[in-house]
N, C-alpha and C positions, 0 to 999 in steps of 0.2 A: 504493500500500500504506500509506504514511504517513497519507494522508487517511482511509483506512478505519479505521486504529487510532485516529486522532484522533476520528472520529465515535463509535466505541465508547466512548472515554473520556468524551466529552461526554454520551453517553447514560447511562452507568452511574453517574457521580458523583452526579447528583441522586437516583438511586434509593438509593444507599448512604447519602447524607446523610439522606434521608427515613426509611429503614429504621432507622438509628441513632437518629434523633430519636424515632421511634415506640417503639423499644425502651426508651429512657430513660423515656418517658412511662408505658409499661406497668409497668416495673420499679419506678419511683419510687412509683407509686400502689398497686401490688400489695402492696408491703412494708408499707403502712400498715394492712393488715387484721389484726385481732386474732383472727380466727376461721378464715380460709382456711388450708389446709395444716396442719390439726390444731393450730392456735394456735402454730406454731413461729416465725413471723416476729418477734414481739416479742422473743424470746430472741436470734435472730440479729442483730436491730437493736441490742440492748443490747451484744452482744459487739463488733460491728463499729464502733459509735459510741463505744466506750470508756466505757460507762455501768455497768459491773459494780460498781465500788467495793467489792471484796470481799477480805478477808484470808483467807477460806476459800472455795475453789471445790469444788463437788460435781459429780462426773462419774458417768456411768453411763447406763443405758437407762431404760425406763419405771419400773423398780424404783428408780431414783434420784429421778425427778421426782415420784413419788407417795408416796415413803417418807421423804425427808429434809426436814424443815421448817427452813428457814434462820432463821426468827425465834426458834425454841426454841434453836437453837445460839447465835445472837447473844446472847440474854438470859442464857444459862448461861455461855458462854465469854468474853463481852465482846469478841468478834471478829466483824466484819461477814462475812456469808456470802451466796453466790448459788448456786442450783441450776441446773446446765447439763445435766441429764439429757435425753437425746434419745430419744423414743419409738420403739421398734421397731428399734433399732440396736445393733450390737455395737461392739467397740473402735475399729473404723475411723473411724466418724463421731464417736465420743467423743474420739479423738485430734485430729481436725480442730478440734473446738470448743476443746480445750485449747490448741492451737497458736495459734489466732486470738485466744483470750483473752489469752495472753501477748503477742501482737503488738500488740494495740490497748488493753490495759489494764495497770494496775500489777501487778507480780508478787505472787501470793498468798503468805502465810506457810505455808499448809497446803492440801493437796488431800485431800478425802475421796472415795475412788473406790469406788463400789458395784460389787462384783464378784459373779458368780454363774456358773451352769452355762453360760450362753450368751455371756459376755463375750468369750471368745477363739474363738468360732465364726465362720465366714464367714456373712454375712447377705445378704439381698436389700435392694434400695433401697426400703425402705418409705417412703411419703409423699415421693416424689421431687420433687414440686412445691415442697417447702420451699426448694429452692435456686434456683428460677427467677429471682428478682430479683437474685441476687448472682453468678451463675456466669460471665457473659460476660467474657472476657479476665482471669479471676481464676485465677491459677496455683494458689493454695491449694485452692480448691474443685475444680479440675480434678485435682490430684494425688490427692485422697482419694475422688473420686466417679466418675472416668472409667473405673474398673475394673468398675463396674456396667454393665448393658446398657440402662439407661434413656435415656442420651443418647449421641450420636455425637461424634466429634472435632470436627466442624463446629459442633455446638451450642454449644461453648465459644468459637468463633471468629467466627461470623457473626451479626450482629444479627437478631432476630426468628425465626430458624429454630427455636429451641427452643420457641417459642410455637405452632408449627403444631399444630393440632387440640386445643390446650389452651383450649377454649371457656370453661370455668368460670373459669379463671385470668384470661382476657381480660375476661370479663364483670365479674369482681370488681374488676379494675383500673379499668375505666371507672366503675363505681359509686363506688369510693373517690376518684376524682378530683373528686367532687361533695360529699364529706363527709370530715371529719377522721378519724373512726373508725367502725367498724360495731358495736362493742360494747366493753365494758370488758375489761381484761386479766383473765383468769381465773387466770393463774399469777402468784403473788406472789413476787418475786425467784426466779422459775423454778420454784417449787413449786406443786403443785395437789393438795391433799387431796381424796380421793374419798368423798363421802357416799353410799356404796353398801353393800349387804348381799350375802351369799354368793349367787353365781349358779351356772349349770350348766356353766361353762367346763371345769371339771376332769372332770365326768362325760362331757362330749363328747370330751375328749382321751383318756380311758380307753377309749371305744368305738372310737376310731381305732387305738389301739395299746395293748398291755399295759404297756409301759414305754418309756423313751427313753434312748438311749445317747449321751452327749456326745462329739463329736469335736473336739478342739482343733486349730485351724489353726496350723501351724508358723510361717507368716509373721507372723500376728498375735501369736503368743507371743513371737517375737523382737522385734517392734516394741514390745510391752508392756515387755519387758526394757529396750529403749533408752529408752523414755519414763520409766521409773523411774530409770534411770541419769542422764538429763538433769535430772530433778527433784532428785536427790541433788546433782548438780554445782551446781545453781542455789540450793541451800540451802532447798528447799521440802520441808517435812515431808509425807509421804504416809501416809494411813491407809487400808488396804484393809479394806472392811467387807462381810461377807456378811450381808445383812439377813435378817430372819426369813422362813421359808418354811413354809407349813402342813405339818404332819407327814406327811400322806398324799401331798403333793406331793413331799416329799423322797424318799419311798419309790418314787415314780414314776420318778425319775432313777436309772438303774442304777449309774452311776459317779460320783455327786456327791461322794463322799468323796475319790476320786482327783483330781477337779477342785479341791477345796479344798486338797489337798496342793500343787498347783501354786502357789497363792497364798501358802501358808505358806512355800514355798521362796523365792518372790520376796521376801517380807517379811524372811526371815532373811538373804538375800543382801545386801540393801541396808540392813539394820537399821531397817526400817520396822515399824509395827504392823499386825497382822492381827487384826481383831475378828470373831469368828464368833458370830452370834446365832441360828443354826439349832437350838441347844439351849435357847433361852430359852422361858420359859413361854408367851409370846405364840404360839408355833408350835403349841400344842395347843388353841387356842381359835378357833373359826370366827368368833366375833363380831368379831375384829380383821381379817378378810380379806373380800375380795369374790371372789377366786379363789385357787387354791393358791399362787400366787407373788406376789400383790399384796395389800397391806394396804389397808384403808379408812382414812379420816381418823382415826378413833379409834385404830386400831392404829399408824398412822404417828407420831402425836403421842406415844404411849407409848414407841414404839421410839426416836424421836429424843431424848426425854428421857433414856432409858437410855444411849444413845450419848454424849450430852453429858456425863453423869456419869462415864462410863468414860474419855473423853478428858481430862476435868479431873483425874481421879484418877491416871491413868497417864502423862499427857504434859505437863500444865501445872502441875506441882507447884511 
């Protein structure tokens, strides 16, 4: 019996070593890509490698990364800024980025958190391949992403398993092993202004449903409360910002005002600022938007300038 187990060990050890080596090879090269996984790897790399160098961190969803221009904030407020907005995700993934940012980078003086109708909703794991190079044996990624259905428990524990059937990721990793980059970074300090004009997204949404009713997830709401409490204890100023939404898009969300009240209550509880830009003139002009909830570059630059002036006037006197 002992001889049998000995043979098993002798047989499996080389396989494990080979699997782990190949996993390191794929992950190391995949994370070099500036385009795969919707361009998220450069942001994760900057977080995990301690490259943020930011006195202001910007959190949120796609409405953060296309709306808040760090350069305008830096020029106006004289504070370095980095945009950590993560496309397609609600507070769960935003909280992961915040915790990792604090773990591997200097503590910011201020957090600007882009909040909206979907921030405290449960979400699906959009663009799940963005964590492929980082998740093996990583407790932080497992804690915040294992509740999705994209990966199993073993995917976080066994090398190579999560790459099964991920042919595009594997192909990209092999290609990246022969080149330093596959394109320049399109996100500048996390921000990417959109040179786009109004499209048919909103018309398509209205054909699917007459209106949308937001359902706040109680677990995320409690975690958001804990997050604000931790920021308060760490001496980090938090600014909750409801960025502009095209006026017809606001009417489409049945209970958007009730959702706003949730953020107003949070701000009052912790003595943080809540800036609501949904009544701004920007919201009445399609020229500043490419769909009902996303501004184009022209709109985002105007909005960020207005936000910077508001922060300077009310917080940096």
